[in-house]
N, CA, C and O atoms as CSV, one atom per row, in Angstrom:
chain,resi,resn,atom,element,x,y,z
A,1,MET,N,N,-29.007,236.324,-135.767
A,1,MET,CA,C,-27.960,236.783,-135.430
A,1,MET,C,C,-27.662,237.554,-133.902
A,1,MET,O,O,-28.144,238.673,-133.729
A,2,ALA,N,N,-27.126,237.126,-133.183
A,2,ALA,CA,C,-27.200,237.815,-131.816
A,2,ALA,C,C,-26.631,239.417,-131.934
A,2,ALA,O,O,-25.939,239.906,-132.827
A,3,SER,N,N,-27.148,240.016,-130.772
A,3,SER,CA,C,-26.541,241.382,-130.736
A,3,SER,C,C,-25.985,241.596,-129.530
A,3,SER,O,O,-26.381,240.750,-128.728
A,4,GLY,N,N,-25.004,242.608,-128.921
A,4,GLY,CA,C,-24.599,242.777,-127.727
A,4,GLY,C,C,-23.493,241.711,-127.223
A,4,GLY,O,O,-22.589,241.186,-127.872
A,5,TRP,N,N,-23.840,241.557,-125.883
A,5,TRP,CA,C,-23.031,240.272,-125.540
A,5,TRP,C,C,-23.392,238.909,-125.491
A,5,TRP,O,O,-22.836,237.899,-125.059
A,6,ALA,N,N,-24.734,239.202,-126.183
A,6,ALA,CA,C,-25.459,237.518,-126.518
A,6,ALA,C,C,-24.668,236.879,-127.562
A,6,ALA,O,O,-24.252,237.499,-128.541
A,7,HIS,N,N,-24.431,235.474,-127.327
A,7,HIS,CA,C,-23.928,234.583,-128.509
A,7,HIS,C,C,-25.366,234.081,-129.435
A,7,HIS,O,O,-26.582,234.191,-129.275
A,8,ASP,N,N,-24.422,233.452,-130.514
A,8,ASP,CA,C,-25.510,233.298,-131.741
A,8,ASP,C,C,-26.517,232.166,-131.138
A,8,ASP,O,O,-25.879,231.371,-130.447
A,9,GLY,N,N,-27.557,231.941,-131.185
A,9,GLY,CA,C,-28.494,231.278,-130.255
A,9,GLY,C,C,-29.277,231.515,-129.108
A,9,GLY,O,O,-30.202,230.842,-128.652
A,10,ALA,N,N,-28.736,232.652,-128.673
A,10,ALA,CA,C,-29.346,232.984,-127.243
A,10,ALA,C,C,-30.685,232.914,-127.114
A,10,ALA,O,O,-31.181,232.280,-126.183
A,11,VAL,N,N,-31.522,233.627,-128.133
A,11,VAL,CA,C,-32.837,233.750,-128.221
A,11,VAL,C,C,-33.356,232.508,-128.267
A,11,VAL,O,O,-34.266,232.304,-127.463
A,12,GLN,N,N,-32.980,231.434,-129.119
A,12,GLN,CA,C,-33.541,229.889,-128.597
A,12,GLN,C,C,-33.172,229.361,-127.465
A,12,GLN,O,O,-33.951,228.627,-126.855
A,13,ASP,N,N,-31.997,229.626,-127.017
A,13,ASP,CA,C,-31.753,229.397,-125.597
A,13,ASP,C,C,-32.696,229.859,-124.619
A,13,ASP,O,O,-32.922,229.203,-123.602
A,14,GLN,N,N,-33.307,231.044,-124.889
A,14,GLN,CA,C,-34.071,231.509,-123.837
A,14,GLN,C,C,-35.503,231.042,-123.874
A,14,GLN,O,O,-36.294,231.048,-122.931
A,15,ILE,N,N,-35.753,230.561,-125.341
A,15,ILE,CA,C,-37.178,230.042,-125.514
A,15,ILE,C,C,-37.040,228.525,-124.662
A,15,ILE,O,O,-37.825,228.043,-123.845
A,16,ASP,N,N,-35.732,227.975,-125.183
A,16,ASP,CA,C,-35.824,226.584,-124.588
A,16,ASP,C,C,-36.069,226.538,-122.924
A,16,ASP,O,O,-36.767,225.742,-122.296
A,17,ALA,N,N,-35.362,227.516,-122.483
A,17,ALA,CA,C,-35.558,227.466,-121.082
A,17,ALA,C,C,-36.924,228.014,-120.504
A,17,ALA,O,O,-37.343,227.579,-119.431
A,18,THR,N,N,-37.581,228.925,-121.187
A,18,THR,CA,C,-39.018,228.948,-120.800
A,18,THR,C,C,-40.028,227.717,-120.844
A,18,THR,O,O,-40.851,227.452,-119.968
A,19,VAL,N,N,-39.820,227.033,-121.995
A,19,VAL,CA,C,-40.292,225.748,-122.081
A,19,VAL,C,C,-40.064,224.841,-121.122
A,19,VAL,O,O,-40.941,224.279,-120.466
A,20,ASN,N,N,-38.653,224.650,-121.003
A,20,ASN,CA,C,-38.506,223.482,-119.881
A,20,ASN,C,C,-38.732,223.741,-118.432
A,20,ASN,O,O,-38.720,222.816,-117.620
A,21,SER,N,N,-39.004,225.382,-117.984
A,21,SER,CA,C,-39.142,225.729,-116.825
A,21,SER,C,C,-40.972,225.382,-116.882
A,21,SER,O,O,-41.506,225.021,-115.834
A,22,ALA,N,N,-41.675,225.503,-117.945
A,22,ALA,CA,C,-42.936,225.251,-117.715
A,22,ALA,C,C,-43.171,223.898,-117.270
A,22,ALA,O,O,-43.771,223.640,-116.226
A,23,VAL,N,N,-42.595,222.840,-118.240
A,23,VAL,CA,C,-42.865,221.641,-118.126
A,23,VAL,C,C,-42.305,221.120,-116.757
A,23,VAL,O,O,-42.945,220.282,-116.121
A,24,GLU,N,N,-41.234,221.565,-116.349
A,24,GLU,CA,C,-41.046,220.932,-114.781
A,24,GLU,C,C,-41.909,221.796,-114.019
A,24,GLU,O,O,-42.194,221.144,-113.015
A,25,ARG,N,N,-42.367,222.702,-113.974
A,25,ARG,CA,C,-43.629,223.266,-113.036
A,25,ARG,C,C,-44.813,222.481,-113.394
A,25,ARG,O,O,-45.564,222.310,-112.434
A,26,ALA,N,N,-45.204,221.948,-114.507
A,26,ALA,CA,C,-46.145,221.187,-114.557
A,26,ALA,C,C,-46.079,219.849,-114.120
A,26,ALA,O,O,-47.106,219.288,-113.739
A,27,ARG,N,N,-44.780,219.160,-114.133
A,27,ARG,CA,C,-44.526,217.587,-113.704
A,27,ARG,C,C,-44.490,217.808,-112.043
A,27,ARG,O,O,-44.717,216.886,-111.259
A,28,SER,N,N,-44.160,219.211,-111.621
A,28,SER,CA,C,-43.785,219.006,-110.121
A,28,SER,C,C,-45.602,219.410,-109.411
A,28,SER,O,O,-45.858,219.446,-108.208
A,29,ARG,N,N,-46.414,219.614,-110.315
A,29,ARG,CA,C,-47.864,219.496,-109.619
A,29,ARG,C,C,-48.559,218.447,-109.951
A,29,ARG,O,O,-49.725,218.352,-109.568
A,30,LEU,N,N,-48.076,217.649,-110.581
A,30,LEU,CA,C,-48.847,216.155,-110.932
A,30,LEU,C,C,-49.335,215.528,-109.650
A,30,LEU,O,O,-48.426,215.457,-108.823
A,31,SER,N,N,-50.290,215.133,-109.302
A,31,SER,CA,C,-50.931,214.143,-108.214
A,31,SER,C,C,-50.451,212.822,-108.150
A,31,SER,O,O,-50.529,212.036,-109.094
A,32,VAL,N,N,-50.088,212.631,-107.347
A,32,VAL,CA,C,-49.892,210.966,-106.827
A,32,VAL,C,C,-50.688,210.353,-105.816
A,32,VAL,O,O,-51.301,211.099,-105.052
A,33,GLY,N,N,-50.772,209.235,-105.697
A,33,GLY,CA,C,-51.510,208.447,-104.569
A,33,GLY,C,C,-52.942,208.411,-104.800
A,33,GLY,O,O,-53.422,208.353,-105.933
A,34,ASP,N,N,-53.736,208.450,-103.565
A,34,ASP,CA,C,-54.983,208.427,-103.638
A,34,ASP,C,C,-55.797,209.607,-103.527
A,34,ASP,O,O,-55.600,210.496,-102.698
A,35,SER,N,N,-56.851,209.590,-104.508
A,35,SER,CA,C,-57.691,210.994,-104.597
A,35,SER,C,C,-58.406,211.030,-103.295
A,35,SER,O,O,-58.896,210.054,-102.727
A,36,LEU,N,N,-58.412,212.518,-102.801
A,36,LEU,CA,C,-59.110,212.777,-101.685
A,36,LEU,C,C,-60.692,212.972,-102.248
A,36,LEU,O,O,-60.993,213.483,-103.327
A,37,ALA,N,N,-61.660,212.413,-101.198
A,37,ALA,CA,C,-63.303,212.648,-101.348
A,37,ALA,C,C,-63.390,213.986,-101.120
A,37,ALA,O,O,-64.259,214.476,-101.842
A,38,HIS,N,N,-62.678,215.041,-100.191
A,38,HIS,CA,C,-63.110,216.194,-100.081
A,38,HIS,C,C,-61.696,217.348,-100.412
A,38,HIS,O,O,-60.538,217.088,-100.083
A,39,CYS,N,N,-62.074,218.456,-101.030
A,39,CYS,CA,C,-60.844,219.369,-101.465
A,39,CYS,C,C,-60.262,219.695,-100.092
A,39,CYS,O,O,-60.881,219.785,-99.032
A,40,GLU,N,N,-58.794,219.874,-100.338
A,40,GLU,CA,C,-57.569,220.194,-99.013
A,40,GLU,C,C,-57.822,221.219,-98.959
A,40,GLU,O,O,-57.352,221.603,-97.888
A,41,GLU,N,N,-58.589,222.509,-99.730
A,41,GLU,CA,C,-58.598,224.096,-99.699
A,41,GLU,C,C,-59.824,224.078,-98.841
A,41,GLU,O,O,-59.767,224.295,-97.631
A,42,CYS,N,N,-60.948,223.811,-99.492
A,42,CYS,CA,C,-62.383,224.360,-98.992
A,42,CYS,C,C,-63.106,223.119,-98.667
A,42,CYS,O,O,-64.319,223.133,-98.878
A,43,GLU,N,N,-62.681,222.265,-98.287
A,43,GLU,CA,C,-63.600,220.794,-97.980
A,43,GLU,C,C,-64.838,220.498,-98.663
A,43,GLU,O,O,-65.650,219.790,-98.068
A,44,ALA,N,N,-65.173,221.026,-100.085
A,44,ALA,CA,C,-66.445,220.445,-100.839
A,44,ALA,C,C,-65.933,219.446,-100.965
A,44,ALA,O,O,-64.751,219.213,-100.714
A,45,GLU,N,N,-66.908,218.537,-101.459
A,45,GLU,CA,C,-66.927,217.133,-101.789
A,45,GLU,C,C,-66.123,216.858,-103.319
A,45,GLU,O,O,-66.655,217.551,-104.186
A,46,ILE,N,N,-65.464,216.376,-103.625
A,46,ILE,CA,C,-65.021,215.946,-104.877
A,46,ILE,C,C,-65.612,214.824,-105.491
A,46,ILE,O,O,-65.509,213.686,-105.033
A,47,PRO,N,N,-66.300,215.150,-106.640
A,47,PRO,CA,C,-67.112,214.217,-107.455
A,47,PRO,C,C,-66.401,212.761,-107.630
A,47,PRO,O,O,-65.170,212.770,-107.638
A,48,GLU,N,N,-66.956,211.726,-107.746
A,48,GLU,CA,C,-66.198,210.642,-108.004
A,48,GLU,C,C,-65.873,210.484,-109.457
A,48,GLU,O,O,-65.043,209.581,-109.567
A,49,ARG,N,N,-66.141,210.915,-110.424
A,49,ARG,CA,C,-65.923,210.863,-111.594
A,49,ARG,C,C,-64.508,211.842,-111.820
A,49,ARG,O,O,-63.746,211.445,-112.702
A,50,ARG,N,N,-64.240,212.706,-111.307
A,50,ARG,CA,C,-63.191,213.696,-111.040
A,50,ARG,C,C,-62.144,212.880,-110.490
A,50,ARG,O,O,-61.070,212.658,-111.048
A,51,ARG,N,N,-62.520,212.427,-109.327
A,51,ARG,CA,C,-61.545,211.335,-108.635
A,51,ARG,C,C,-60.922,210.362,-109.600
A,51,ARG,O,O,-59.707,210.355,-109.797
A,52,VAL,N,N,-61.705,209.592,-110.164
A,52,VAL,CA,C,-61.501,208.969,-111.037
A,52,VAL,C,C,-60.820,208.925,-112.291
A,52,VAL,O,O,-60.272,207.923,-112.749
A,53,ALA,N,N,-60.878,210.142,-112.872
A,53,ALA,CA,C,-60.314,210.712,-114.333
A,53,ALA,C,C,-59.054,211.416,-113.787
A,53,ALA,O,O,-58.172,211.636,-114.618
A,54,ILE,N,N,-58.834,211.810,-112.484
A,54,ILE,CA,C,-57.633,212.565,-112.225
A,54,ILE,C,C,-56.997,211.724,-111.159
A,54,ILE,O,O,-57.252,212.186,-110.047
A,55,PRO,N,N,-56.280,210.683,-111.126
A,55,PRO,CA,C,-55.567,210.206,-110.075
A,55,PRO,C,C,-54.735,210.940,-108.954
A,55,PRO,O,O,-53.791,211.672,-109.250
A,56,GLY,N,N,-55.057,210.750,-107.885
A,56,GLY,CA,C,-54.556,211.668,-106.752
A,56,GLY,C,C,-54.932,212.973,-106.678
A,56,GLY,O,O,-54.098,213.735,-106.187
A,57,VAL,N,N,-56.179,213.523,-107.110
A,57,VAL,CA,C,-56.789,214.649,-107.132
A,57,VAL,C,C,-56.991,215.071,-105.748
A,57,VAL,O,O,-57.548,214.350,-104.919
A,58,ARG,N,N,-56.460,216.441,-105.454
A,58,ARG,CA,C,-56.552,216.967,-103.964
A,58,ARG,C,C,-57.672,218.080,-104.001
A,58,ARG,O,O,-58.278,218.274,-102.947
A,59,LEU,N,N,-58.057,218.936,-105.270
A,59,LEU,CA,C,-58.776,219.969,-104.998
A,59,LEU,C,C,-59.828,219.799,-105.948
A,59,LEU,O,O,-59.674,219.012,-106.882
A,60,CYS,N,N,-61.129,220.610,-105.775
A,60,CYS,CA,C,-62.329,220.460,-106.201
A,60,CYS,C,C,-61.912,221.660,-107.472
A,60,CYS,O,O,-60.947,222.422,-107.526
A,61,ILE,N,N,-62.908,221.492,-108.302
A,61,ILE,CA,C,-62.499,222.116,-109.666
A,61,ILE,C,C,-62.467,223.763,-109.381
A,61,ILE,O,O,-61.769,224.532,-110.041
A,62,GLN,N,N,-63.186,224.099,-108.482
A,62,GLN,CA,C,-63.409,225.962,-108.208
A,62,GLN,C,C,-61.939,226.229,-107.731
A,62,GLN,O,O,-61.182,227.059,-108.235
A,63,CYS,N,N,-61.645,225.371,-106.649
A,63,CYS,CA,C,-60.016,225.674,-106.226
A,63,CYS,C,C,-58.997,225.715,-107.261
A,63,CYS,O,O,-58.283,226.681,-107.529
A,64,GLN,N,N,-58.997,224.356,-107.925
A,64,GLN,CA,C,-57.996,224.119,-109.077
A,64,GLN,C,C,-57.685,225.437,-110.338
A,64,GLN,O,O,-56.729,225.825,-111.010
A,65,SER,N,N,-59.187,225.808,-110.140
A,65,SER,CA,C,-59.205,227.103,-111.297
A,65,SER,C,C,-58.744,228.362,-110.651
A,65,SER,O,O,-58.162,229.132,-111.416
A,66,GLU,N,N,-58.865,228.720,-109.490
A,66,GLU,CA,C,-57.974,229.523,-108.895
A,66,GLU,C,C,-56.910,229.213,-108.810
A,66,GLU,O,O,-56.252,230.249,-108.902
A,67,ILE,N,N,-56.322,228.454,-108.693
A,67,ILE,CA,C,-54.563,228.337,-108.452
A,67,ILE,C,C,-54.315,228.636,-109.884
A,67,ILE,O,O,-53.570,229.556,-110.223
A,68,GLU,N,N,-55.096,227.662,-110.953
A,68,GLU,CA,C,-54.425,227.756,-112.360
A,68,GLU,C,C,-54.305,229.394,-113.017
A,68,GLU,O,O,-53.444,229.783,-113.807
A,69,ASP,N,N,-55.226,230.046,-112.541
A,69,ASP,CA,C,-55.685,231.650,-112.976
A,69,ASP,C,C,-54.652,232.394,-112.284
A,69,ASP,O,O,-54.083,233.376,-112.761
A,70,SER,N,N,-54.395,231.811,-110.958
A,70,SER,CA,C,-53.344,232.790,-110.456
A,70,SER,C,C,-51.887,232.225,-111.034
A,70,SER,O,O,-50.975,233.022,-110.814
A,71,ASP,N,N,-51.668,231.560,-111.415
A,71,ASP,CA,C,-50.171,231.038,-112.060
A,71,ASP,C,C,-50.077,231.583,-113.442
A,71,ASP,O,O,-49.006,231.847,-113.989
A,72,LYS,N,N,-51.321,231.748,-114.010
A,72,LYS,CA,C,-51.117,232.149,-115.512
A,72,LYS,C,C,-50.397,234.186,-115.225
A,72,LYS,O,O,-49.527,234.786,-115.857
A,73,VAL,N,N,-51.077,234.550,-114.292
A,73,VAL,CA,C,-50.592,235.836,-114.251
A,73,VAL,C,C,-49.029,236.186,-113.771
A,73,VAL,O,O,-48.338,237.171,-114.033
A,74,LYS,N,N,-48.746,235.028,-112.986
A,74,LYS,CA,C,-47.248,234.697,-112.158
A,74,LYS,C,C,-46.133,234.491,-113.692
A,74,LYS,O,O,-45.021,235.020,-113.668
A,75,SER,N,N,-46.507,233.837,-114.704
A,75,SER,CA,C,-45.849,233.210,-115.584
A,75,SER,C,C,-45.446,234.014,-117.109
A,75,SER,O,O,-44.828,233.594,-118.087
A,76,LEU,N,N,-46.026,235.210,-116.854
A,76,LEU,CA,C,-46.030,236.051,-118.071
A,76,LEU,C,C,-44.370,236.324,-118.298
A,76,LEU,O,O,-43.894,236.508,-119.418
A,77,TYR,N,N,-43.885,236.321,-117.541
A,77,TYR,CA,C,-42.253,236.773,-118.171
A,77,TYR,C,C,-41.489,235.559,-117.547
A,77,TYR,O,O,-41.866,235.109,-116.465
A,78,ASN,N,N,-40.240,234.933,-118.321
A,78,ASN,CA,C,-39.229,234.299,-118.109
A,78,ASN,C,C,-38.038,235.043,-117.131
A,78,ASN,O,O,-37.053,235.594,-117.622
A,79,ARG,N,N,-38.209,234.989,-116.163
A,79,ARG,CA,C,-37.121,235.680,-115.448
A,79,ARG,C,C,-36.009,234.712,-115.157
A,79,ARG,O,O,-35.126,235.138,-114.413
A,80,SER,N,N,-35.887,233.407,-115.641
A,80,SER,CA,C,-34.530,232.884,-115.783
A,80,SER,C,C,-33.584,232.862,-116.368
A,80,SER,O,O,-32.606,232.142,-116.167
A,81,GLY,N,N,-33.811,234.016,-117.556
A,81,GLY,CA,C,-32.992,234.033,-118.561
A,81,GLY,C,C,-31.749,234.963,-118.050
A,81,GLY,O,O,-31.967,235.650,-117.052
A,82,SER,N,N,-30.587,235.027,-118.604
A,82,SER,CA,C,-29.719,235.862,-118.510
A,82,SER,C,C,-29.960,237.224,-119.096
A,82,SER,O,O,-30.686,237.395,-120.075
A,83,LYS,N,N,-29.421,238.047,-118.560
A,83,LYS,CA,C,-29.746,239.523,-118.892
A,83,LYS,C,C,-28.902,239.631,-120.551
A,83,LYS,O,O,-29.342,240.336,-121.460
A,84,ASP,N,N,-27.918,238.965,-120.638
A,84,ASP,CA,C,-27.621,239.037,-122.023
A,84,ASP,C,C,-28.256,238.465,-122.919
A,84,ASP,O,O,-28.138,238.921,-124.056
A,85,SER,N,N,-29.051,237.394,-122.715
A,85,SER,CA,C,-29.874,236.728,-123.854
A,85,SER,C,C,-31.364,237.581,-124.000
A,85,SER,O,O,-31.993,237.440,-125.049
A,86,GLN,N,N,-31.686,238.105,-123.359
A,86,GLN,CA,C,-32.938,238.959,-123.201
A,86,GLN,C,C,-32.988,240.000,-124.544
A,86,GLN,O,O,-32.078,240.783,-124.817
A,87,LEU,N,N,-33.983,239.877,-125.163
A,87,LEU,CA,C,-34.237,240.963,-126.481
A,87,LEU,C,C,-34.217,242.257,-126.278
A,87,LEU,O,O,-34.663,242.775,-125.255
A,88,ARG,N,N,-33.598,243.009,-127.422
A,88,ARG,CA,C,-33.298,244.554,-126.704
A,88,ARG,C,C,-34.318,245.395,-127.975
A,88,ARG,O,O,-34.462,246.617,-127.942
């Protein structure tokens, strides 16, 4: 049951929007094309096993981990939900 101005199912709509946003963000980060031999951030050599396992890889493990860690902090809240659909 929704409260205030929110319609029935507003909570589920917000959950769906959060999931869809995460899926779109993940898809946009998929690499395409040839893998790089050296990281585009720090110029460290990317091991051949990583290049084969992840087609189109552009970053070494260290740089990729740093980017993923910073993304975790940014994605704590769904800011795309409308004000009316937020839980009170």
